[in-house]
Every structure is written in C-alpha cells, then in structure tokens.
C-alpha positions, 0 to 999 in steps of 0.5 A: 500499500502506498499513501500520499500519491499524487493524481494528474486526473485533473488539475487539482493534483491531490496529493492524498491519495492512497494506492493498493497494488497487487499483482502488478496492477493497482487494485484499490484507490482511496479516498474515492473519486471518478476522475481518479479513478479513470486516470489511474486505471488498473496502471496497465499501458501498452509497451509497444515499439513499432516503425512502419506499423513493424515491431522493432528495438527502441534504438532502431525506433529512435534512429527513424525518428531522428531520421524524420524529423531531422530530415524535415524542414518545419517540424513542430513539436507538441507537448501532450499529458502525462509527462514529467517536468523533466521529460516535457524539459527534454522535449523542449531541447528536442524542439531546440535542436530541430529548430521546430515550433513547439507547443502544449496541449491547452494553448488553444483552451488556456491561450485568452487567460494566459494572454489576458495576464500577461496584458493586465498582470495577475491575481492569483493565489495557491489553493492553499491559500484560497482553502485557508483564507477565502471566506466568500467564493463567487463560482463563474459559470462553473460547477467544480464537481463536474470536472474537479470533483474534489476542488470543492472538499479540499480547497473552495468548500474545505471544513479544515481551514486555518483562518476561515470558520465559515464560508458564503457562497455566490453561484452565477450560471451563464447559458449552459455553464451552470453555477453549483448549488446550493449557494447563498445568491445564484445568478443567471445570465444569457451568454450575450449578458455576460459581458454586461454583468461584469461590467455593472458589477465592476462599476458598483465595486466602484460606487458608480450605481448604474441607472435603470436596469433590465431585470434580468441584468439587476442581479449583477448589483446584488453580487457586487454588494455582496462581494463586499461583504467578503475579506478574502474571496476567491473567484472561480472560473474554468480556464479552459471552457470552450464551445459555442456561445462562450464569450472569448472577454470572459476571463478578461472581465473576471480578472479585472474584477478580481483586480478591482476586488483587491482594494476593499477587500482581498481577492485571487482568481482561481483558474481551473485547469485540466490534468496529465501535468498540462500547466507543468509544459507551460511552465517548462517553456516559461523558464527555458524560452521565456514563453509559455506556449506557441514557440518557434525556434526556426530562426535558432532563438525563441520566438512567440507565435502568441496570436496563432492557434496551437494545432493549426499550424499542422494543417496550415503553416506547411508542418513536415513532420511531428513529434507528439511528446506525451498521451496522444489520446487528448489530442484532437486534430483532422492532421493526426487523425488521418495521419496526414503528417509523418509522426514520432509519437514517444509516450503512454499509449503512443502506438494507439495512433493510428499511421504514427511512423514511429511509436514508442509506448512508455509509462506514465507520469506518475504511475510508472515514473517518478519526477515532478508534476504541476498543480493548476495553481503552478505549484510542483508536487512530487510524482510517485512511481507505482508500477514497472514499465521498461521505458520511461518517456524522459529517458527516450526523449533523451536517448532521441535528442542525443541522437539528434546532437550527434547526427547534427555533429556529423553534418558537413560544415 
C-alpha cells in the first residue's frame, strides 16, 4: 500500500491518495474520485515499439525518428499530457535541436487567460491560500464537481481551514454553463449578457450606481454588494472552457473584477485547469524560452507566436513532420487522426495513434515514472512510481535528443 500518492487526473493534483497494488496492477484507490479512478485505471499500458507498423527495438525506432525529424524543413513538437516536468524539458530541448515549433496541448483553450494575464498582470493565489483564507467564493459559470470533483472538499469548501470558520458562496450561471448549488446568492445570465453583467458589477464596486437596468441584469448589482461583504474572495472559473456561446472576453472581465476587489477587500482568481501536468508544460516552456506556449525555434532562438492557434499550424503552416511527446489520446486534430503528417509519438499509449511512422510506448508520469508535476495553481508536486515499465518518457526522449545532436555534429560544415 502506497500513501500520499499524487493524481494527475485533473489540475487539482490531489496528493493524499492511497493506492494498493496487487499482482502488478492497481487494485484499490481511495478516497473515491471518478476522475482519479479513470486516470489511474489498473495502471496497465501498452509496451510496444513500432516503426512503419512493424515491431522493432527502441534503438532502431529512435534512429528512425531522428532521421524523419531531422530531415524535415518545418517540424512541430507537441508536448502532450502525462509527462514529468523533466520529460517536458527534454522535449523542449529536442524542439530547439530541430529548430522546430513547440507547443502544449491547452494553448487553444487556455490561451485567452494567459494572454490576458500578460496584458493586465495577475491576481492569483495557491489553492492552499484559498482553502485557508477565502471566506467568500464566487463561482462564475462553472460547477467544479463536474471536471474537478475534489476541488470543493479540498479547497473552496474545505472544513479544515486555518483562518476561516464559515464560507459564503455566490453562484453565477451563464447559458448552459451552470454554477453550483446550493449558494447564498445565485444568478443566471444569457451568454450575450455576461460581459455587461461583469461591467455592472465593476461599476457598482467603484461606487458608480447604475441607472435603471433590465430585470435580467439587476442581479449583477446584488452580486457586487454581496462581494463587498467578504474579507477574502476567491473568484473561480474554468480556464479551459470552450464551446459555442462562450464569450472570449469572460476571462478579461473576471481578472479585471478580481483586481478591482483588491482594494476594498482581498481577492484571487482561481483558474481551473485540466490534469496530466499540462500546467507543467507551460512552466517548463516559460523558464526555458521565456514564453508559455506557441514558441518557434526556426530562427535559432525562441520566437513567440502568441496569436496563432496551437494545433492549427499542423494544417495551415506547412508542417512536414511531427513529434508528439506524451499521451496522444487528448489530442484532436484531423492531421493527427488521418496521418496526414509523418509523425513520431513517444509517450503513454503511443502505439494507439493510427498512422504514426514511429511509436514508442512509455510509462505514465505518476504511475510508472517518478518526478515532478504541476498543480493548476503552478505548485510543483512529487510524482511516485507505482508500477514498473520498461521505458520512461524522459529517458526515451533523452535518447532521441542524443541521436539528433550526434547527427547534427556529423553533418559537414
């Protein structure tokens, strides 16, 4: 039995799990969490190594991968989920060696929040600070129980807070994006009313009482008045929300609201993020290149393509080779599904990608490979190796990097 195991099933990064291993499989997991159960499974993953659909050795597969990638004019590296931070750093080094473009898997969904933070600054806090100090929580168009089942019990509604005896909850629903129930104050806005509602809340906080409002926007004034009653307010939203009818200005308005609240009271924006150490990829890119996403090494140094959609370059920018480092399952793009671009996949369940020229299965970070992973609030956590796997992603990517460097040194001139 292993205790204090970290789960990367969602961005909460819960590190209090107990796992029982029996006969080389994960047999029990507690406390119960549907996301954790799905992510851990029984711990079994494929162990195949393929080149052009044929089984081969890891050395031969890495040589074939290096030949394919180094022969490309416009290679792209995608850092997919379920890697340790060390493996992510090696993938970035591979992109540098190839003069490739490199990106994570959430730049399409989370880019709006990152770009807003670059323009406006941030008003954030660790999940531990929210747990211990937030006496009022505003949920904006998200019920954490759907994608982040333990966020409430461990943080926003935790009973074991050090500085808070009771909490008050405000729930806002926008269209189909529902806030949690029950709440002390609940409001419902149509998608087209969301930005106006945020503007009214901000105006009220500044003491500028709005005039006569349509009935559907009047709850915005009540929300502002209720927020002023808190000493420490956590504004919770889903930083990766995508879908029809969701206003791209939502995160801008929420960050502006949070910054404004840091005057009459204290406030922090809690941005919910998916798991698999996706936040770690942004952290690794930032400290190695200066940018959190959409980085190009084509000119021999890091260049930021902030306005370009992440995976869209696969179909519109002439990419002629692709390296996916990590779990390919969360990726969804026609170029991947149909094998339009020659691809190398190194990571958990790599052999599941149809049409990959080279596929090397590795273990999963936090299940088969120890190291470090990042929680949604960018706090690093230790990852445990629960089961054995013949290959780690970090070691396999390191072998690829060594072969690429050797080939580069062997080139004339």
